[in-house]
VEXDOTI-746013 format. One line per 8 residues: for each residue x, z, y of C-alpha. Coordinates in steps of 0.001 Angstrom, whole numbers, plus 500000, padded with zeros to 6 digits. Each point is the difference from the previous one (the first is absolute). Layout:
REM residues N
X:Z:Y; ...
//
This chain:
REM residues 422
869610:047365:631394; 502590:501780:501959; 498145:503238:499999; 499063:499572:496104; 503818:499733:499235; 500566:503237:502130; 497527:501679:498725; 500957:499245:496068
503435:501129:500861; 498805:503311:501723; 497807:500691:496671; 503074:499202:497932; 501895:502612:501969; 497254:502623:500069; 499187:499896:496300; 502645:501102:497383
497876:498471:497162; 500264:496636:501701; 503657:499787:498946; 498513:499827:496033; 497684:497491:500946; 502743:497982:501577; 502009:500338:496973; 497642:498442:497875
498008:497902:502374; 500437:495950:499948; 502158:498656:502910; 499897:496649:501557; 502912:497863:498832; 500974:498729:503616; 500416:501519:503343; 499175:498536:503443
502933:501782:501296; 503020:497959:500253; 503961:501440:499586; 500847:503197:498693; 497186:500759:497393; 502173:499534:496907; 502578:502474:501401; 497238:502305:501147
498571:499969:496268; 503659:500423:498391; 500510:502888:502816; 496774:501629:498774; 500759:499378:496307; 503381:501907:500356; 498327:502929:502212; 497132:500167:497357
503113:500230:497173; 501911:502754:501785; 498852:503461:498930; 499777:502736:502659; 501945:503113:500266; 497904:501898:497457; 500345:497199:497535; 496480:498765:500538
498794:496254:500099; 496914:498382:500244; 497272:500573:502638; 501669:503271:501571; 503253:497922:500737; 498825:496231:499677; 496179:500002:501315; 501056:498549:503372
502291:497713:498289; 497252:498446:497863; 497849:499471:503089; 502760:498323:501546; 500025:497783:497208; 496016:499198:500136; 500733:499301:503741; 502436:497636:499567
498139:498144:497463; 496577:499880:501957; 499014:496704:501967; 499786:500976:503769; 501345:498632:503347; 503330:501099:501215; 498481:502189:502690; 497434:501491:497595
502969:500686:497601; 502012:501630:503005; 497403:502396:500684; 499250:500793:496561; 503712:500464:499543; 500703:502510:502757; 497035:502127:498895; 501520:500232:496410
503487:500653:501010; 499116:502631:502577; 498139:501947:497167; 502814:499569:497746; 502517:501524:502218; 497862:502723:500321; 499105:500924:496456; 503361:498547:498169
502723:499539:502440; 502615:499219:497350; 498138:497413:498576; 498869:498357:503359; 503586:500104:500946; 501163:498160:496699; 497352:497136:500821; 501344:499790:503683
503529:500455:499997; 501066:498667:496279; 502604:496964:500598; 497377:497669:497817; 497496:500637:502511; 501455:500429:503027; 500068:496507:501292; 496419:499622:499835
498955:503770:500895; 502387:500522:502907; 497668:499309:502495; 497229:502308:498867; 502801:502517:499510; 501020:500058:503230; 496542:500249:501255; 499398:503123:497961
503319:501644:500682; 498124:502692:502256; 498015:501259:496830; 502880:499524:497914; 502081:502211:502085; 497206:502981:500386; 499734:499835:496377; 503851:500294:499545
499800:502782:502324; 497633:501972:497609; 502314:499397:497054; 503427:500177:501437; 501755:501071:496816; 498317:497494:497657; 500816:497356:502360; 503441:500804:500490
500140:499928:496062; 498764:496444:499790; 502392:498904:502449; 502911:501535:498538; 499414:498429:496487; 500041:496848:501885; 496358:499574:499062; 499288:497110:502839
503031:497940:499029; 501402:498127:502827; 496925:501315:502147; 501492:503408:499595; 501953:500277:503545; 496712:498687:501479; 497955:502843:498395; 502535:502745:500911
499850:499046:503771; 496152:500578:499362; 500600:503099:498467; 502544:501321:502502; 497563:498805:503122; 497039:502297:497972; 502337:502799:499808; 500885:500087:503417
496478:499432:501145; 498520:502549:498411; 503134:502194:500532; 501105:501079:496719; 503518:499572:500783; 500611:503039:498127; 499530:497953:496792; 502748:497894:500567
502915:501987:498723; 498246:501174:497233; 499226:496379:498768; 503384:498938:500730; 501196:500014:496618; 497290:497932:499035; 500634:497165:502499; 501723:496834:499033
503380:499604:501895; 498712:497533:502512; 497646:502853:501664; 502216:503055:500034; 501446:499198:503362; 496590:499305:501615; 498544:502987:498477; 503008:502499:501583
499763:498447:503341; 496073:500771:500144; 500726:503458:498371; 502232:500888:503126; 497353:499535:502300; 498346:503240:498933; 502848:501549:498118; 500758:503984:500373
503487:501476:499536; 499563:500141:496293; 498785:496610:499588; 502596:498692:502455; 502777:501610:497418; 498262:497697:497253; 500181:496769:502189; 503520:500900:501063
501147:500395:496293; 498532:496537:499254; 502053:498413:502676; 502939:500367:497939; 498791:497850:497558; 500186:496219:499312; 497773:497857:501824; 499670:495958:499003
500030:499209:503767; 502568:501172:502617; 497229:499745:502511; 497475:502308:498248; 502292:502853:500215; 500545:499308:503629; 496430:500186:500860; 499857:503160:497795
502927:501607:501851; 498197:499458:503246; 496528:501271:498884; 502071:503060:498374; 501806:500749:503379; 496879:499432:502020; 498106:502711:498137; 503047:502261:499632
500351:499707:503949; 496150:501203:500191; 500439:502970:497920; 503551:501581:501407; 498041:499793:503194; 502848:498422:502072; 502752:502169:498372; 501872:497189:498474
503353:502334:499296; 497972:501709:497396; 499476:496829:497932; 503416:498470:500922; 501662:503199:498936; 499341:498939:496395; 499585:496523:500055; 503151:498093:498766
498549:496279:499172; 501386:498011:503542; 496868:497819:499798; 497644:502785:499743; 501734:501646:502811; 500105:496846:501942; 496161:499747:499360; 499555:503813:501053
501963:499521:503474; 497873:496701:500764; 496470:501761:499424; 501249:502966:501808; 500876:497797:503208; 496601:498104:499835; 497821:503202:499842; 502056:502122:502333
501904:497764:502332; 498342:496568:500492; 497352:501010:502536; 502424:502194:502061; 501195:498573:503267; 503236:497875:499242; 502590:502636:500878; 498233:502550:498345
499694:498069:496833; 503535:499104:499847; 501354:503537:500946; 497891:500774:496944; 502156:498262:497539; 502530:502392:500415; 498109:502404:498124; 500663:497826:496970
503363:499841:498027; 502552:497717:501644; 499754:497685:496883; 496095:499466:500682; 500049:499411:503505; 500070:496176:499814; 497010:499977:497729; 497936:502032:502186
501288:497819:503040; 498687:497136:497966; 496542:501456:500050; 499936:500811:503771; 500963:496238:500436; 497322:498516:497378; 497213:502480:500957; 500076:501075:503268
497904:499158:502709; 499636:498133:502205; 502438:497601:498997; 500521:498662:503451; 503416:498966:501632; 499938:503020:502429; 499792:502252:497091; 502409:498130:497917
502658:500347:502794; 499075:503568:500097; 500069:500850:496436; 503375:497908:499457; 501710:501814:503045; 498595:503436:498564; 501508:499812:496674; 503587:499299:502224
499265:503172:501770; 499791:501969:497030; 502990:498746:498620; 497915:498345:497113; 501736:496457:500026; 503241:501620:498880; 498624:501312:496739; 498695:496521:498736
501849:497045:499097; 500828:496986:502050; 497473:498006:497722; 497196:502703:500058; 500545:499778:504069; 499483:496317:500027; 496887:499965:497600; 498530:502810:501927
500238:498295:503325; 498854:496791:498551; 496801:501669:498508; 499379:501574:503251; 500253:496701:501977; 498061:498330:497403; 496984:502378:500045; 499947:500129:503667
500054:496598:501192; 496746:498101:499994; 499506:496481:498929; 499296:498750:503478; 502046:502361:501915; 501694:498343:503430; 503815:499778:498891; 501405:500921:503304
497800:503212:500287; 500939:500983:496270; 503655:499289:501071; 500018:502192:502992; 498668:502781:498011; 502289:499793:497297; 502965:499800:502291; 499353:503645:501315
501331:501173:496264; 502939:502095:500926; 502637:499117:497340; 501363:496629:500210; 500036:499032:496227; 496555:501344:499253; 498663:498100:503093; 501760:496736:498761
498487:500594:496678; 496670:500138:501321; 500346:497411:502562; 501111:497715:497054; 496991:501209:498058; 497827:499035:502871; 501450:496409:500178; 499382:499644:496305
496161:500831:500313; 499249:498150:503192; 502298:496943:499327; 497258:497911:498205; 500271:496187:500521; 496707:499605:501854; 501477:502377:502714; 503599:498547:500252
499563:498401:503193; 498325:503038:501586; 502946:502056:498590; 502474:497943:501480; 498457:500406:503413; 499765:503737:499722; 503834:500078:498423; 501082:498368:503231
498634:502530:501995; 501572:502706:498384; 503144:501680:501301; 503150:498782:498189; 501715:502037:497803; 500042:501871:496468; 496471:500830:499980; 498854:496376:500617
502484:498599:497379; 498503:502588:497648; 496447:498583:500733; 501037:496495:499916; 501651:500473:496553; 496760:501307:498431; 497978:496876:501518; 502828:497838:498556
499635:501389:496486; 496372:499148:500208; 499342:496815:501437; 502968:498429:497979; 502584:497046:500716; 497228:497312:499453; 498164:501076:503151; 500560:497660:503223
500550:503126:502125; 502571:501618:497809; 502949:498646:501799; 498502:500803:503456; 499390:503626:498917; 503509:500273:498529; 501744:499094:503188; 498136:502838:501829
502359:502437:497835; 502674:501625:502140; 502530:500836:497346; 502028:497103:498740; 500380:501856:496338; 496412:500685:499613; 498925:496338:501470; 502604:498171:497536
498708:502096:497080; 496527:498008:500394; 501948:496546:499609; 499403:496886:502474; 496268:499484:498889; 498353:496871:498670
//
C-alpha cells in the first residue's frame, strides 16, 4: 500500500497532465489523516487563487495546489501521508517556490505544517538562494504574515551560505524594517570601501531597537579595522560619532593588541587617542589570554607603569579591576593562593578592589567555614580587610559564620560598617 501511494504521488508530480485529471476527478470525502487537513485544504485553495507574477493562474501556478488538495482528501495511513506529502512538497519547492512557501508559511496553515516546513528548510533555502530578489520581494511585502521574520532568517542564511553578500545592500530598500540591521551586519563581513560608506550612512538612521545599532556598530568597526590594515588614525580622523569611535578603538585593540605580551599590549594603547584608551583597555582585559591571576597582576601593574590609570575615571578603574579578577578567578580556586597572587598588585587602592572582588567571588555559603579558616591565617591589615569585605557582602548576615568573619576585620570603622550580625 505504501509503495502504491508513493508511486501515485510520483506520477502526479511527474506528469503535468495529472493536474487536469485531478481537477475533474472524484475525491473521497473523508481522510484518515487526523488534524490539519482542513487548514491544509484552505491554504491550498488560497495558493491556487493567487495569481503568479505574470498574472497567470490555473495549471502553471496552481498545479501543485491541486495535487495538495487531492492528497489531503485521500484515505491513507499517517505514515503514508507523510511520505507522499514530502515527495509533493519537495517538488513544489523546486517548481513553484512562491506557491510552496505560501502553503508552508501562511499563518493559517503554519500550525499544521511547521514540522514539515522545518524539515524542508534546507531545500527552501537552496531555492531562495536561486531566487534571492524574488524571495526578498515576498518578505518585504509581508506575504507570510507573522512568519515573515522566520522566512527572513532562512533567506539571510541562504544568502550567506551561497556567498551572495553583495546583494544585501542592493535589496536593502525592499527589506522590511525588522530585517535591515541584520542585513547590514551581514554585509559588513565582505564589504569593500565603497560599500562601507553606504553602511556608515545607514548608521545615521533610526533603529527600532537600540541593541541593533550597537551590534551594527561593532560589525562595521570590525570590518573597518580590517580594511585600514591597522592604520586606525586614518578612519578616526574623519569619524565624529562617539559610539562609532568607541567601537573602532575596541575592535582595533582586539585585532592588534590582545595577543601580544601583556606589557606590549598595554603600551600599544598609547597609539589610541586619550579619550579612547579606556575602551581599548576594556578589550585587553576582557579578551586577553590567558586570563590567569599572574597575568592579571602583570596587566594591572603594566597599566600603571604606562600612566594609563590617570587617564580613566575612578569608576572606570574599579570596573576594569573587577572585570579582570572576575575573568581570572576560577570557580574552584584556592582562596589562599588567589589572595597571595592578587596581593602582589602594586597600587594599594587597586589591590584592595581586586581582593574585595576575590572575596565576593569565592564567598559562597557552602565554603564559608573554609574561608573563615583561610582568612584567619592571612596577615592582618588592609588587604585582608578588603578580602573579608567581599566575603561578607556575598554570604549575607543570615549566615551563622557571618559574625566570626566580621570579627576578623582589623579596621574598626570597616567592621562597624557591617553591623553586629544576626
